[in-house]
PAVEX-820480 format. One record per residue: residue number from 0; x, y, z of N, C-alpha, C in turn. Coordinates in steps of 0.001 Angstrom, whole numbers, plus 500000, padded with zeros to 6 digits. Layout:
BEGIN
R   i   n.px   n.py   n.pz  ca.px  ca.py  ca.pz   c.px   c.py   c.pz
R NUM      X      Y      Z      X      Y      Z      X      Y      Z
...
! end
This chain:
BEGIN
R   i   n.px   n.py   n.pz  ca.px  ca.py  ca.pz   c.px   c.py   c.pz
R   0 525210 529341 476164 524038 529082 477004 524059 527618 477575
R   1 524095 527443 478879 524257 526186 479394 523134 525157 478996
R   2 523469 523966 478980 522478 522910 478718 521516 522818 479888
R   3 520328 522909 479859 519414 522780 480866 518277 521767 480403
R   4 517991 520830 481244 516877 519904 480885 515844 519926 481959
R   5 514600 519971 481678 513579 519930 482754 513571 518462 483132
R   6 513318 518235 484412 513163 516881 484875 512049 516024 484158
R   7 512148 514795 484122 511115 514014 483549 509799 514302 484147
R   8 508732 514658 483469 507417 514747 484049 507018 513556 484907
R   9 506492 513809 486032 506039 512711 486984 505411 511646 486348
R  10 504394 512009 485327 503584 511029 484695 504394 510107 483698
R  11 505611 510588 483365 506328 509796 482542 507469 509077 483102
R  12 507768 509358 484404 508905 508846 485116 508723 507284 485121
R  13 509862 506570 485113 509863 505126 485105 509190 504656 486468
R  14 509441 505361 487552 508830 504901 488919 507388 505100 488935
R  15 506813 506069 488076 505445 506318 488044 504774 505106 487291
R  16 505365 504746 486185 504914 503509 485357 504971 502327 486322
R  17 506077 502063 486815 506320 501021 487793 505341 500797 488890
R  18 505121 502013 489467 504171 502078 490600 502674 501753 490080
R  19 502356 502322 489013 500982 502094 488470 500844 500664 488025
R  20 501791 500109 487421 501714 498568 487060 501565 497814 488256
R  21 502325 498107 489426 502096 497313 490544 500885 497467 491202
R  22 500132 498516 491130 498796 498721 491596 497765 497999 490661
R  23 498000 498174 489323 497225 497418 488379 497134 495912 488712
R  24 498318 495454 489031 498440 493917 489323 497723 493650 490707
R  25 497889 494476 491585 497141 494233 492941 495730 494240 492674
R  26 495141 495199 491822 493758 495241 491458 493180 493984 490862
R  27 494160 493270 490150 493738 491986 489507 493933 490839 490535
R  28 494429 491113 491697 494739 489990 492594 496067 489407 492531
R  29 496958 490098 491863 498301 489441 491588 499364 490128 492283
R  30 499447 490010 493594 500467 490660 494484 501875 490066 494172
R  31 502772 490956 493999 504199 490557 493764 505027 491407 494732
R  32 505909 490707 495499 506801 491413 496383 508149 491702 495876
R  33 508272 491493 494521 509661 491694 493859 510165 493105 493983
R  34 509179 494091 494044 509742 495459 494044 509990 495986 495496
R  35 509784 495156 496519 510062 495543 497828 511438 495039 498279
R  36 512086 496008 498887 513470 495706 499539 513360 494654 500615
R  37 514326 493758 500822 514120 492822 501937 513986 493411 503254
R  38 514549 494596 503507 514330 495299 504834 513271 496411 504801
R  39 512378 496264 503934 511210 497241 503888 510559 497421 505243
R  40 510203 498773 505506 509496 499047 506763 508255 499731 506273
R  41 507050 499218 506940 505813 499670 506582 505166 500312 507802
R  42 504797 501598 507832 504120 502237 508851 502591 502509 508335
R  43 501661 501763 508907 500295 501812 508465 499423 502663 509376
R  44 498319 503094 508873 497274 503743 509637 496421 502645 510139
R  45 495287 503146 510866 494419 502213 511524 493768 501092 510681
R  46 493630 501324 509311 493002 500365 508413 493757 499079 508391
R  47 495037 498994 508797 495779 497798 508780 495456 496940 510107
R  48 494548 497365 510954 494236 496588 512098 495528 496632 513034
R  49 495754 495373 513511 496924 495313 514503 498326 495408 513852
R  50 498352 495427 512473 499688 495537 511777 500010 496950 511541
R  51 500102 497730 512519 500392 499209 512275 501894 499455 511828
R  52 502807 498546 512387 504175 498628 512029 504739 497264 511554
R  53 505267 497195 510347 505762 495905 509881 507162 496128 509424
R  54 508096 495321 509670 509488 495314 509212 509981 494082 508583
R  55 510423 494281 507373 510907 493155 506591 509952 492556 505512
R  56 510474 492070 504514 509645 491564 503400 508871 490370 503892
R  57 509484 489465 504736 508828 488316 505315 507740 488635 506162
R  58 507892 489615 506946 506900 490088 507915 505725 490689 507139
R  59 506041 491464 506043 505009 492025 505211 504149 490919 504519
R  60 504872 489967 504057 504115 488836 503447 503302 488139 504460
R  61 503749 487927 505672 502921 487354 506763 501740 488119 506973
R  62 501946 489398 507102 500721 490387 507366 499725 490211 506278
R  63 500176 490206 505042 499198 490076 503866 498480 488762 503921
R  64 499239 487711 504279 498563 486301 504276 497625 486103 505497
R  65 497718 487018 506421 496671 486947 507527 495502 487990 507260
R  66 495875 489119 506739 494956 490192 506521 493932 489907 505423
R  67 494403 489587 504206 493511 489407 503097 492548 488171 503245
R  68 492989 487078 503789 492046 485944 503929 490941 486295 505005
R  69 491192 487163 505952 490153 487541 506948 488924 488065 506297
R  70 489060 488580 505116 487817 489132 504382 487179 488114 503477
R  71 487649 486820 503454 486937 485689 503000 486652 485964 501389
R  72 487668 486420 500676 487574 486421 499238 486900 487933 498740
R  73 486535 488727 499703 485925 489971 499374 486971 491190 499368
R  74 488124 490962 499676 489190 492057 499774 489564 492606 498370
R  75 489582 493905 498149 489870 494461 496963 490589 495812 497133
R  76 491673 496091 496526 492372 497367 496476 492484 497876 494994
R  77 492259 499200 494914 492495 499829 493661 493368 501036 493938
R  78 494423 501085 493219 495372 502244 493335 495679 503062 492086
R  79 495688 504370 492328 496056 505280 491266 497216 506139 491602
R  80 498336 505839 490979 499532 506589 491259 499300 508024 490769
R  81 499568 508980 491662 499427 510401 491323 500719 511174 491190
R  82 501813 510607 491647 503090 511239 491633 504284 510132 491779
R  83 505313 510277 491001 506422 509496 491325 507690 510199 490676
R  84 508846 509987 491374 510138 510402 490857 511116 509441 491298
R  85 512412 509776 491175 513477 508805 491525 513516 508467 493035
R  86 512874 509208 493875 512864 509061 495308 511626 508432 495907
R  87 510434 508803 495347 509277 508337 495968 508061 508212 495035
R  88 506969 507667 495476 505795 507634 494761 504637 507899 495772
R  89 503506 508419 495145 502410 508709 496034 501161 508158 495274
R  90 500354 507340 495939 499251 506553 495422 497924 506762 496146
R  91 496850 507099 495642 495582 507119 496226 494978 505711 496018
R  92 494528 505120 497156 494075 503744 497150 492664 503647 497845
R  93 491789 502804 497140 490476 502565 497713 490512 501012 497986
R  94 490257 500771 499233 490274 499382 499823 488811 499002 500369
R  95 488437 497903 499915 487105 497302 500403 487118 495859 500756
R  96 486216 495566 501655 486022 494075 501911 484892 493957 502849
R  97 484589 492660 503197 483468 492415 504090 484042 491514 505158
R  98 483972 491809 506433 484331 491055 507496 483464 489855 507764
R  99 483922 488757 508371 483011 487603 508710 481757 487929 509325
R 100 481729 489128 510137 480633 489615 510832 479545 490227 509856
R 101 480037 490572 508645 479211 491210 507750 479507 492769 507661
R 102 480315 493218 508605 480609 494654 508546 481501 494922 507386
R 103 481235 496187 506737 481815 496542 505569 483190 497377 505915
R 104 484218 497095 505261 485518 497720 505317 485520 498656 504065
R 105 485656 499880 504164 485541 500805 503018 486500 501960 503367
R 106 487731 502002 502782 488732 502924 503246 489379 503602 501872
R 107 489590 504877 502140 490366 505545 501099 491748 505864 501753
R 108 492801 505722 501204 494137 505902 501765 495048 506531 500806
R 109 496103 507109 501330 497144 507629 500641 498485 506739 501029
R 110 499052 506100 500112 500371 505373 500265 501503 506117 499724
R 111 502502 506328 500498 503670 506947 499984 504808 505801 500068
R 112 505503 505660 498990 506616 504704 498934 507884 505442 498642
R 113 509069 504921 499277 510292 505648 499118 511162 504442 498431
R 114 511903 505005 497360 512708 503998 496542 514136 504105 497142
R 115 514847 502987 497271 516195 502893 497509 517090 503150 496293
R 116 518408 503264 496502 519303 503446 495454 519152 502382 494360
R 117 518760 501132 494877 518683 500075 493950 517232 499989 493200
R 118 516417 500887 493483 515211 500993 492810 514009 500266 493485
R 119 514269 499601 494692 513333 498866 495430 512579 499814 496436
R 120 511338 499420 496769 510650 500234 497795 511146 499777 499045
R 121 511771 500689 499809 512356 500345 501150 511538 500898 502410
R 122 510558 501805 502033 509774 502338 503058 508368 502592 502551
R 123 507281 502287 503308 505888 502667 502889 505200 503209 504077
R 124 504570 504327 503812 503758 505038 504831 502227 505029 504243
R 125 501314 504637 505107 499936 504640 504623 499125 505555 505557
R 126 498289 506444 505012 497471 507342 505820 496020 507094 505417
R 127 495200 506713 506304 493850 506413 506032 492987 507730 506089
R 128 492357 508001 504931 491446 509172 504991 490118 508962 505768
R 129 489809 507604 505800 488602 507249 506600 489079 506688 507973
R 130 490004 507424 508615 490709 507036 509844 489736 506615 510913
R 131 488758 507452 511209 487821 507099 512356 487013 505861 512112
R 132 486622 505719 510798 485785 504437 510532 486630 503307 510485
R 133 488006 503412 510280 488821 502124 510300 489065 501839 511691
R 134 489227 502863 512678 489333 502546 514120 488106 501854 514638
R 135 486938 502275 514149 485703 501646 514520 485504 500286 514048
R 136 485915 500072 512768 485806 498816 512136 486616 497748 512962
R 137 487861 498010 513359 488740 497054 514060 488246 496881 515516
R 138 487669 497844 516081 487053 497721 517395 485956 496661 517387
R 139 485145 496784 516293 483996 495853 516183 484419 494517 515662
R 140 485602 494453 515102 486021 493125 514404 487422 492872 514748
R 141 487792 492628 516068 489083 492366 516443 489668 491140 515860
R 142 490991 491273 515586 491760 490212 514937 493098 490288 515623
R 143 493644 489123 515867 495071 488984 516475 496211 489146 515344
R 144 497251 489721 515581 498211 489911 514655 498985 488661 514538
R 145 499117 487837 515496 499899 486607 515433 499089 485395 515310
! end
């Protein structure tokens, strides 16, 4: 009888644990870019405002350093990894904040990350479940990307 092993269950996979630890840190306000590849590409939904497409770790850092302060200390993200394997992870994310105008940003999103052969995240896709509300938010609260 040949040796057969079931794959590691998604909830026990090392990338599941790593992804949830990353989101737990983000929830505590401790963002780390260590798990991103230098050439990471991020494709965002409308919740990211003018930063719909970001290429490179430095550009991602620049985006975060403009986006988060816009919410004047009210920005918060909470993520729950629901699947991960050697190739990818899927996380449900709740994002909230208050614009300087007083408008509320309240978005639910799905983040999909792809892992490189080195175990770094080299591609991120975000899909906003509150898509129309995010489009309306940024129409009412325009911000320049640069």
